[in-house]
C-alpha positions as CSV (number, residue, x, y, z in Angstrom):
1,M,37.0,-31.5,75.0
2,S,37.9,-28.0,76.0
3,G,41.4,-27.0,74.8
4,D,41.6,-24.2,77.1
5,K,45.2,-24.6,78.5
6,V,44.7,-21.7,81.2
7,A,41.4,-23.7,82.4
8,I,43.6,-26.8,82.7
9,R,46.6,-25.1,84.5
10,G,44.0,-23.4,87.0
11,W,42.4,-26.6,87.7
12,T,45.7,-28.5,88.1
13,R,46.9,-25.9,91.0
14,T,43.6,-25.8,92.8
15,Q,43.7,-29.3,93.2
16,S,47.4,-29.1,94.0
17,R,46.4,-26.6,96.8
18,L,43.7,-28.7,98.0
19,G,45.7,-31.7,98.4
20,R,48.6,-29.8,100.0
21,K,47.1,-29.9,103.3
22,A,47.0,-33.3,103.3
23,A,50.6,-33.7,102.1
24,R,52.1,-32.1,105.1
25,P,52.9,-34.8,107.0
26,V,54.4,-36.5,103.9
27,V,56.6,-33.0,103.4
28,V,57.8,-33.2,106.7
29,S,58.5,-36.7,106.7
30,G,60.4,-36.3,103.4
31,L,62.6,-33.6,104.9
32,L,63.4,-35.6,108.0
33,S,64.5,-38.3,105.6
34,S,66.7,-36.4,103.8
35,L,68.5,-35.1,107.2
36,L,68.7,-38.5,108.4
37,G,70.6,-39.5,105.1
38,V,72.7,-36.6,105.3
39,G,73.8,-38.3,108.7
40,Q,74.2,-41.7,107.5
41,A,76.4,-39.9,104.7
42,W,78.6,-38.7,107.3
43,C,79.1,-41.8,109.2
44,V,80.0,-43.7,105.8
45,A,82.3,-40.9,105.0
46,T,84.0,-40.9,108.4
47,V,84.4,-44.9,108.7
48,L,85.8,-44.8,105.1
49,G,87.9,-41.9,105.6
50,Q,89.8,-43.2,108.6
51,A,90.5,-46.5,106.8
52,L,91.6,-44.5,103.8
53,V,94.1,-42.5,106.2
54,G,95.0,-45.7,107.9
55,L,96.1,-47.1,104.4
56,V,98.2,-44.2,103.7
57,A,100.0,-44.3,107.4
58,G,100.6,-47.9,106.2
59,G,98.7,-48.9,109.5
60,G,97.1,-52.2,108.4
61,G,95.9,-53.2,111.5
62,H,93.8,-50.0,111.7
63,T,90.5,-50.4,114.1
64,L,87.3,-50.0,112.9
65,A,85.6,-47.1,114.7
66,L,82.3,-48.5,116.0
67,R,80.8,-45.2,117.0
68,P,79.8,-44.3,113.4
69,V,78.8,-47.8,112.8
70,L,76.2,-47.7,115.7
71,I,75.1,-44.1,114.7
72,F,74.4,-45.5,111.3
73,A,72.5,-48.5,112.0
74,G,70.2,-46.1,114.3
75,L,69.6,-43.7,111.7
76,A,68.6,-46.5,109.3
77,L,66.3,-47.7,111.4
78,L,64.9,-44.4,112.2
79,R,64.5,-43.4,108.4
80,A,62.9,-46.7,107.9
81,L,60.0,-45.8,110.3
82,I,59.7,-42.2,109.1
83,M,59.5,-43.7,105.5
84,A,57.2,-46.4,106.3
85,L,54.7,-43.4,108.0
86,S,55.4,-41.2,105.1
87,D,53.9,-43.7,102.9
88,T,51.1,-44.5,104.8
89,A,50.3,-40.8,104.9
90,S,50.5,-40.6,101.2
91,A,48.2,-43.3,100.7
92,K,45.6,-41.7,102.9
93,A,46.2,-38.5,101.3
94,G,45.6,-40.3,97.7
95,I,42.4,-42.2,99.1
96,N,40.9,-38.7,100.6
97,A,41.7,-36.6,97.6
98,R,40.2,-39.1,95.1
99,R,36.9,-39.7,97.3
100,R,36.7,-35.8,97.1
101,L,37.3,-35.6,93.3
102,R,35.0,-38.4,92.4
103,G,32.3,-36.9,94.6
104,E,32.8,-33.5,92.3
105,V,32.5,-35.5,89.3
106,L,29.4,-37.6,90.3
107,A,27.9,-34.2,91.5
108,S,28.7,-32.5,87.9
109,I,27.2,-35.5,86.3
110,L,24.0,-35.4,88.2
111,T,23.9,-31.7,87.5
112,G,24.0,-32.6,83.8
113,G,21.4,-35.3,84.5
114,P,20.2,-37.5,81.4
115,A,20.6,-34.5,79.0
116,L,24.5,-35.1,79.7
117,L,24.3,-38.2,77.3
118,R,23.1,-36.0,74.4
119,K,26.8,-35.0,74.1
120,T,28.8,-37.6,76.3
121,H,28.9,-41.1,75.9
122,S,27.7,-43.1,78.8
123,G,31.1,-45.0,78.7
124,E,33.2,-42.0,78.4
125,L,31.0,-40.5,82.0
126,A,31.7,-44.1,83.3
127,T,35.8,-43.4,82.6
128,I,36.2,-40.2,84.0
129,A,34.3,-40.9,87.1
130,V,36.5,-44.5,87.8
131,D,39.4,-45.0,85.5
132,R,40.2,-41.2,85.3
133,V,39.8,-40.0,89.0
134,E,41.7,-43.3,90.0
135,A,44.4,-42.6,87.7
136,L,45.0,-39.6,89.8
137,D,46.1,-41.4,92.8
138,G,49.8,-40.8,91.8
139,F,49.0,-36.8,91.6
140,F,47.9,-36.4,95.4
141,A,49.8,-39.2,96.6
142,R,53.2,-38.3,94.9
143,W,53.4,-35.1,92.9
144,V,51.8,-32.7,95.5
145,P,54.5,-33.9,98.1
146,A,57.3,-33.8,95.5
147,S,56.3,-30.3,94.3
148,S,57.4,-29.2,97.7
149,L,60.0,-31.4,98.4
150,W,62.0,-31.1,95.3
151,I,63.1,-27.3,96.3
152,A,62.9,-27.8,100.3
153,A,65.1,-30.8,100.3
154,P,68.2,-30.2,98.2
155,L,68.4,-26.8,100.0
156,L,68.1,-28.2,103.3
157,I,71.2,-30.6,102.0
158,L,73.1,-28.1,100.6
159,V,73.3,-26.2,103.7
160,P,75.5,-28.8,105.6
161,V,77.4,-29.3,102.3
162,G,77.9,-25.5,101.9
163,F,79.9,-25.3,105.5
164,I,81.8,-28.5,104.9
165,Q,82.9,-27.7,101.3
166,P,81.3,-24.4,99.5
167,K,82.6,-24.9,96.2
168,A,81.2,-28.4,96.2
169,A,77.8,-27.0,97.1
170,L,78.2,-24.4,94.4
171,V,78.6,-27.4,91.7
172,L,75.9,-29.1,93.1
173,G,73.2,-26.3,93.2
174,L,74.4,-25.3,89.5
175,C,73.9,-29.1,88.4
176,G,70.5,-29.2,90.4
177,A,69.0,-26.2,88.7
178,T,69.5,-27.3,85.1
179,V,66.9,-30.2,86.1
180,P,63.9,-28.4,86.2
181,F,64.6,-26.9,82.5
182,G,64.8,-30.9,81.2
183,Q,61.9,-31.4,83.3
184,A,59.7,-28.6,81.7
185,L,60.8,-29.7,78.2
186,F,60.2,-33.4,78.2
187,G,57.0,-32.6,80.7
188,I,54.8,-30.6,77.6
189,G,55.7,-33.5,75.7
190,A,54.2,-36.0,78.4
191,A,51.0,-33.7,78.9
192,V,50.2,-33.8,75.1
193,A,51.0,-37.8,75.1
194,S,48.8,-38.4,78.4
195,R,46.0,-36.3,76.7
196,N,46.2,-38.5,73.6
197,Q,46.4,-41.9,75.4
198,F,43.4,-40.8,77.3
199,L,41.3,-40.0,73.9
200,A,42.4,-43.3,72.8
201,M,41.5,-45.1,75.8
202,T,38.0,-43.4,75.8
203,R,37.0,-44.5,72.3
204,L,38.2,-48.0,72.8
205,Q,35.9,-48.0,76.1
206,A,32.9,-46.0,74.4
207,R,33.3,-48.5,71.1
208,F,33.6,-51.9,73.4
209,L,30.6,-50.9,75.7
210,D,28.5,-50.3,72.4
211,R,29.7,-53.6,70.9
212,V,28.5,-55.3,73.9
213,R,25.1,-53.9,74.0
214,G,24.5,-54.7,70.5
215,I,26.5,-58.2,70.6
216,A,23.1,-60.1,69.3
217,T,22.6,-57.7,66.4
218,I,26.3,-57.9,65.5
219,V,26.0,-61.6,65.7
220,L,22.8,-62.1,63.8
221,A,24.2,-59.7,61.0
222,G,27.5,-61.7,60.6
223,R,30.0,-58.8,61.3
224,A,31.5,-60.4,64.5
225,D,34.7,-60.8,62.9
226,D,34.9,-56.9,61.4
227,E,34.3,-56.0,65.0
228,T,36.7,-57.8,66.4
229,Q,39.2,-56.5,64.0
230,R,38.0,-52.8,64.8
231,L,38.3,-53.4,68.5
232,G,41.6,-54.8,68.0
233,E,42.9,-51.6,66.1
234,A,41.9,-49.3,68.7
235,A,43.4,-51.5,71.2
236,E,46.8,-51.5,69.4
237,E,46.1,-47.4,69.2
238,L,45.9,-47.1,72.7
239,R,49.3,-49.4,73.1
240,K,51.1,-47.5,71.1
241,R,50.3,-44.1,72.7
242,T,51.0,-45.5,76.0
243,M,54.5,-46.3,74.8
244,K,54.7,-42.9,73.6
245,I,54.2,-41.8,77.1
246,L,57.0,-44.4,78.6
247,R,59.4,-42.9,76.4
248,V,59.1,-39.1,77.3
249,A,59.3,-40.6,80.9
250,F,62.5,-42.4,80.2
251,L,64.1,-39.1,78.6
252,S,62.7,-37.1,81.6
253,S,65.0,-39.4,84.0
254,A,67.9,-39.3,81.7
255,S,68.0,-35.4,82.0
256,I,68.4,-35.9,85.9
257,D,71.2,-38.8,85.6
258,C,73.4,-36.7,83.3
259,A,73.0,-34.2,86.0
260,M,74.1,-36.0,89.0
261,V,76.9,-37.8,86.8
262,V,78.0,-34.3,86.2
263,A,78.1,-33.0,89.6
264,L,79.7,-36.7,90.8
265,V,82.7,-36.0,88.2
266,L,83.4,-32.1,88.9
267,I,83.3,-33.0,92.9
268,A,85.4,-36.0,92.6
269,I,88.0,-34.2,90.4
270,M,88.2,-31.2,92.8
271,D,88.4,-33.4,96.0
272,G,91.0,-35.7,94.2
273,K,92.9,-32.7,93.0
274,Q,93.1,-31.3,96.7
275,A,93.9,-35.0,98.3
276,M,96.5,-35.4,95.8
277,A,98.4,-32.5,97.0
278,L,98.1,-33.4,100.7
279,L,99.3,-36.7,100.1
280,S,102.9,-36.2,100.5
281,D,102.5,-34.6,103.7
282,G,101.6,-38.3,105.0
283,A,98.6,-39.0,107.0
284,S,98.1,-35.2,108.2
285,P,94.7,-34.4,110.0
286,A,94.1,-31.9,107.0
287,L,94.3,-35.4,104.7
288,A,91.9,-36.8,106.7
289,Y,89.6,-34.2,106.9
290,T,89.8,-33.7,103.1
291,L,88.8,-37.2,102.4
292,T,86.2,-37.6,104.6
293,S,84.5,-34.3,103.6
294,G,85.1,-35.2,100.1
295,L,83.5,-38.6,100.5
296,F,80.6,-37.1,102.2
297,V,80.1,-34.9,99.4
298,L,80.4,-37.7,96.9
299,L,77.8,-39.8,99.1
300,V,75.3,-37.0,99.6
301,I,74.9,-36.5,95.8
302,P,72.2,-39.2,95.3
303,E,70.7,-37.7,98.5
304,F,70.5,-34.7,96.8
305,F,69.2,-35.8,93.5
306,A,66.5,-38.0,95.3
307,P,64.0,-35.6,95.7
308,L,64.4,-34.2,92.0
309,R,64.0,-37.9,90.7
310,S,60.9,-38.5,92.5
311,L,59.6,-35.2,91.0
312,A,60.5,-36.7,87.7
313,L,58.9,-39.7,88.5
314,A,55.6,-38.1,89.6
315,Y,55.7,-35.7,86.5
316,Q,53.9,-38.4,84.8
317,D,51.4,-38.3,87.3
318,R,51.0,-34.5,87.0
319,A,50.5,-35.3,82.8
320,H,47.7,-37.5,83.9
321,A,46.1,-35.0,86.1
322,Q,46.0,-32.5,83.1
323,G,44.5,-35.3,81.0
324,A,41.8,-35.7,83.5
325,A,41.1,-31.8,83.8
326,T,40.7,-31.9,79.9
327,A,37.8,-34.4,80.3
328,I,36.3,-32.9,83.9
329,L,36.0,-29.4,82.6
330,D,33.8,-30.2,80.0
331,L,31.4,-31.5,82.5
332,P,28.7,-29.1,83.7
333,E,29.6,-27.1,86.8
334,A,28.3,-29.1,90.1
335,Q,25.4,-27.3,91.5
336,P,24.4,-29.1,94.9
337,R,20.7,-28.7,95.0
338,S,20.1,-27.5,98.4
339,S,16.4,-26.6,99.1
340,P,15.8,-23.2,98.1
341,E,14.0,-20.7,100.0
342,G,10.2,-21.8,99.8
343,A,10.7,-25.3,98.7
344,R,7.8,-27.3,98.9
345,T,6.0,-30.6,98.3
346,V,3.0,-30.7,95.9
347,N,-0.6,-32.2,96.8
348,A,-0.1,-35.7,94.9
349,S,-4.2,-36.3,94.8
350,G,-4.2,-34.3,91.5
351,V,-1.7,-32.6,89.8
352,M,-2.4,-29.7,86.9
353,I,0.9,-29.1,84.4
354,S,1.4,-25.8,83.0
355,L,3.9,-24.5,80.9
356,E,4.3,-20.8,80.4
357,D,6.1,-19.4,77.4
358,V,8.8,-21.9,77.6
359,C,12.3,-21.5,75.6
360,F,14.9,-23.8,75.5
361,T,18.0,-24.3,73.3
362,W,20.2,-27.3,73.3
363,D,22.6,-26.1,70.4
364,P,22.7,-22.3,69.4
365,A,23.7,-23.5,66.1
366,R,20.4,-25.2,65.4
367,G,18.2,-22.7,67.0
368,Q,15.7,-22.9,69.9
369,A,14.4,-26.5,70.7
370,L,11.2,-24.9,72.3
371,D,10.0,-21.4,71.2
372,H,7.5,-19.6,73.4
373,V,5.6,-23.2,74.1
374,S,2.6,-22.7,76.8
375,F,-0.3,-25.1,77.6
376,T,-2.0,-26.4,80.5
377,V,-3.1,-29.8,81.2
378,P,-5.8,-29.8,84.2
379,A,-5.6,-32.4,86.8
380,G,-6.9,-35.7,85.6
381,E,-6.8,-35.0,82.2
382,T,-4.5,-35.9,79.1
383,L,-2.8,-33.8,76.6
384,I,-1.5,-35.3,73.4
385,L,1.4,-33.7,72.0
386,A,1.7,-34.5,68.3
387,G,4.4,-33.5,66.0
388,P,7.5,-35.0,63.6
389,S,10.7,-36.2,65.1
390,G,12.5,-33.2,66.4
391,S,9.6,-31.1,66.8
392,G,10.3,-30.7,70.5
393,K,8.2,-33.5,72.1
394,S,11.0,-35.2,73.9
395,T,12.5,-31.9,75.5
396,I,9.3,-30.6,76.9
397,M,9.6,-34.4,78.5
398,E,12.7,-33.7,79.8
399,L,11.6,-30.3,81.2
400,L,8.9,-32.1,83.0
401,L,11.0,-34.9,84.6
402,G,13.3,-32.3,85.8
403,F,16.4,-33.0,83.7
404,I,16.7,-29.6,82.5
405,Q,15.8,-25.9,83.2
406,P,14.1,-23.6,80.8
407,D,16.2,-20.6,79.5
408,S,13.2,-18.7,79.7
409,G,9.4,-18.9,80.9
410,S,8.1,-21.5,83.6
411,V,6.8,-24.9,84.0
412,R,4.5,-25.7,87.1
413,L,2.8,-28.3,88.9
414,N,-0.2,-26.8,90.5
415,G,1.2,-23.7,90.3
416,A,4.3,-24.4,92.2
417,P,7.4,-23.8,89.9
418,L,9.2,-27.1,89.0
419,D,12.5,-25.8,90.4
420,T,11.3,-25.2,93.9
421,I,9.6,-28.5,94.7
422,V,11.5,-30.9,96.5
423,P,13.4,-33.9,94.3
424,D,12.3,-36.6,96.2
425,S,8.6,-35.0,95.7
426,L,8.8,-34.6,92.3
427,S,10.4,-38.2,91.8
428,R,7.3,-39.9,94.0
429,M,5.0,-37.7,91.5
430,I,5.9,-38.6,88.1
431,S,5.9,-42.2,85.9
432,W,7.6,-42.2,83.0
433,I,7.5,-44.9,80.0
434,G,9.6,-44.2,77.4
435,Q,10.3,-45.7,73.6
436,K,12.7,-48.1,75.2
437,P,11.8,-49.2,78.8
438,V,14.7,-48.8,81.4
439,L,15.0,-52.6,82.5
440,F,17.8,-53.8,84.6
441,A,19.6,-56.9,84.7
442,G,17.5,-59.2,87.1
443,T,14.3,-60.8,87.7
444,L,11.0,-59.4,86.6
445,R,9.9,-59.1,90.1
446,D,13.1,-57.1,90.4
447,N,12.5,-55.0,87.9
448,I,8.7,-54.0,88.6
449,L,9.4,-53.8,92.4
450,F,12.1,-51.2,91.6
451,A,9.4,-48.4,91.4
452,R,8.1,-49.4,94.9
453,Q,10.3,-51.5,96.8
454,D,7.7,-52.2,100.0
455,A,5.3,-53.3,97.9
456,D,3.2,-56.4,99.1
457,E,2.4,-59.4,97.2
458,A,-0.6,-58.4,96.4
459,D,0.0,-54.9,94.9
460,L,2.7,-56.8,92.9
461,M,0.1,-59.1,91.6
462,A,-2.6,-56.3,90.9
463,A,-0.1,-54.5,89.0
464,V,1.0,-57.5,86.9
465,K,-2.6,-57.9,86.2
466,A,-3.7,-54.6,85.1
467,A,-0.5,-54.4,82.8
468,A,-1.5,-57.6,81.4
469,V,1.9,-59.2,82.2
470,D,-0.1,-62.4,83.3
471,Q,-1.2,-62.7,80.0
472,F,2.6,-64.0,78.7
473,L,4.0,-65.3,82.4
474,P,3.1,-68.8,81.6
475,S,5.1,-68.9,78.4
476,L,8.4,-67.9,80.5
477,P,10.3,-70.5,82.2
478,D,10.3,-69.1,85.6
479,G,7.4,-66.5,85.8
480,L,8.4,-63.7,87.7
481,E,11.1,-65.1,88.7
482,T,12.5,-65.6,85.1
483,R,15.9,-63.5,84.8
484,I,16.3,-61.1,81.9
485,G,19.2,-59.2,80.7
486,E,20.3,-55.4,80.9
487,G,17.7,-53.6,78.6
488,G,15.2,-56.0,78.8
489,F,17.1,-58.8,76.7
490,G,15.2,-61.6,76.3
491,L,11.7,-59.8,76.4
492,S,10.1,-58.9,73.1
493,G,9.5,-55.2,72.9
494,G,5.7,-55.3,73.8
495,Q,6.8,-57.8,76.6
496,A,9.2,-54.7,77.7
497,Q,6.8,-52.4,77.8
498,R,4.3,-54.3,79.7
499,I,6.7,-54.4,82.5
500,A,7.4,-50.8,82.5
501,I,3.3,-50.4,82.4
502,A,3.4,-52.4,85.7
503,R,6.3,-50.8,87.3
504,A,4.2,-47.1,86.8
505,Y,0.5,-49.2,88.0
506,L,3.0,-50.1,91.1
507,K,4.1,-46.6,91.6
508,N,0.8,-45.1,91.7
509,A,2.2,-41.8,90.6
510,P,-0.3,-38.8,90.0
511,I,1.6,-38.0,86.6
512,L,2.0,-40.0,83.7
513,L,4.6,-39.0,81.2
514,L,4.4,-41.3,78.1
515,D,7.1,-40.5,75.4
516,E,6.4,-42.4,72.0
517,P,5.7,-45.6,74.1
518,T,4.6,-47.8,71.2
519,A,7.5,-46.7,68.6
520,H,8.8,-49.8,67.1
521,L,5.9,-52.3,67.9
522,D,3.7,-53.8,65.2
523,P,0.1,-52.7,64.6
524,A,-1.4,-55.7,67.0
525,T,1.1,-55.1,69.9
526,E,0.9,-51.1,69.6
527,K,-3.3,-51.5,69.8
528,S,-2.8,-53.6,73.2
529,V,0.1,-51.7,74.8
530,F,-2.5,-48.6,74.2
531,E,-5.2,-50.3,75.7
532,S,-2.8,-50.9,78.9
533,L,-2.0,-47.0,78.7
534,Q,-5.5,-46.5,78.6
535,R,-6.4,-48.1,81.7
536,L,-3.2,-46.7,83.6
537,A,-4.2,-43.0,82.5
538,L,-7.7,-43.1,84.7
539,R,-7.8,-40.7,87.0
540,R,-3.9,-39.2,86.3
541,T,-2.7,-36.2,84.6
542,V,-1.2,-37.6,81.2
543,V,1.1,-36.2,78.8
544,L,1.5,-38.3,75.7
545,A,4.1,-37.5,73.2
546,T,3.7,-39.7,70.0
547,H,2.7,-39.5,66.1
548,S,1.6,-42.8,65.9
549,A,-2.3,-43.3,64.3
550,A,-3.3,-45.4,67.5
551,V,-3.4,-41.8,69.4
552,H,-7.5,-41.7,68.7
553,M,-7.7,-44.3,71.5
554,F,-6.9,-41.6,73.9
555,N,-9.1,-38.5,74.5
556,G,-8.0,-35.4,75.7
557,R,-6.5,-32.0,74.5
558,R,-4.2,-31.9,71.8
559,V,-1.1,-29.5,70.9
560,D,0.8,-30.1,67.5
561,L,4.3,-29.1,67.4
562,H,6.4,-27.9,64.5
563,M,10.3,-26.7,64.7
564,G,9.6,-26.2,68.7
565,R,6.6,-24.1,68.0
566,V,2.9,-24.7,68.7
567,V,1.1,-24.5,65.4
568,T,-2.4,-26.1,66.5
569,R,-4.4,-26.7,69.2
570,Q,-7.5,-28.9,69.9
571,G,-9.7,-28.7,73.1
572,A,-8.5,-25.9,75.8
573,A,-4.8,-26.6,76.0
């Protein structure tokens, strides 16, 4: 993951700026709530001040002032309404921001395409798109408003306090100014702890997903207990790192409590000395003002530190955002594929494929995956890509599928550059069958119809027969309605490939890409699958990547690759 702190801070500032507009109603509500809190504090101070003056004067039957009580009740109701509206606005801001950010993350993942899985586990991508974005709710709903309120609200409260007791306002301001230093000190530790916790959570989720996918193999190998222990160790690591975050958060809260206690003690001592000096004069107006103003300042202190406390509570949300930035910044930059000038569709009745001086590099340290590769496949003909593993065959397949773009050179279909073809048109033109067919949890019927949802029963059964799926259907409990697991669980390797072939038959695309379609099959099954693929290849442009000895069953051009270079050609490729 990227450790670029500058990039992380830049991403965090950008998200704060984008979320600040939506947070304006929350900020305004917070300021109004603080003002109403000041008003409530004055009402309580007035009532208590009058009561204390009455005790000093010896008037035990002092009448309670109803006006401040009624005003206090009215302010309380109004404040409750404003806080409810603030919570609603805050929730909406969080929802809208997460929707926007999740769209950006998904756009980045789609930009990277399947090639992104070469360097990032699918479990980690799911964590970023779901859990990591969801954890940013607090950042947009709490941190963004708090980052404005922690300055504005205390300054607003200091204004009336300064008019009434300038010295108390000075003490309050100085104590409040020490809080950001404590927050910055503990915030660094919180951000590091949050990133470590995210790493632990990602490892646990990726490990768990891998074990679920391979649970049958684990059980057959008798390794269930070992894997259970390892999952438990990963979960324990996550627990420890989560508790470390909480410890840092508690320390952050303690710094505010210390500042508030110091302010309370100092102001109480100052006002207490002044009140004791005036007590000898009896129940004078000066004593009444001193008691009322002193109580007002003391009651306002929690209100003064409330925005700072909210900032401290939301500081953890900011740490979550920085942890998320670490992962999100590693995703490819989202590039919306708007139709470029000259975007086009291609006549799908017959498609010629050509690669012209194509170069591509996955990792510069490992050299070029493709080094100036060129070949042409006329419409309706077959090209066999042969070569050992790592020679570049699968890279060519990913180029033809549009998953990646060449570093130099061009890939063309009927003379049109691949990147100018409308994506929907490209998808309709190509059928792909790989080493392990992509089958979903559901019925066989649903898996075959995935290629063309509007196909009728006659087209479906024709595809089933052409792919020889009908040969093993009688052995299944419910025929085409038989349910299979994710990845074709419940089918043999040959049966799964036949479902993929049936899907390609039903799609009836003019281009057929076959990437090691018979890998891991026994010779008898491989021969049978190749026979089905021969029928499927008729009148289609086919690119077959394989190093199988049975490839002689296909007639066509041939290109031999080694370390990303064309070493020999057969035919006119």
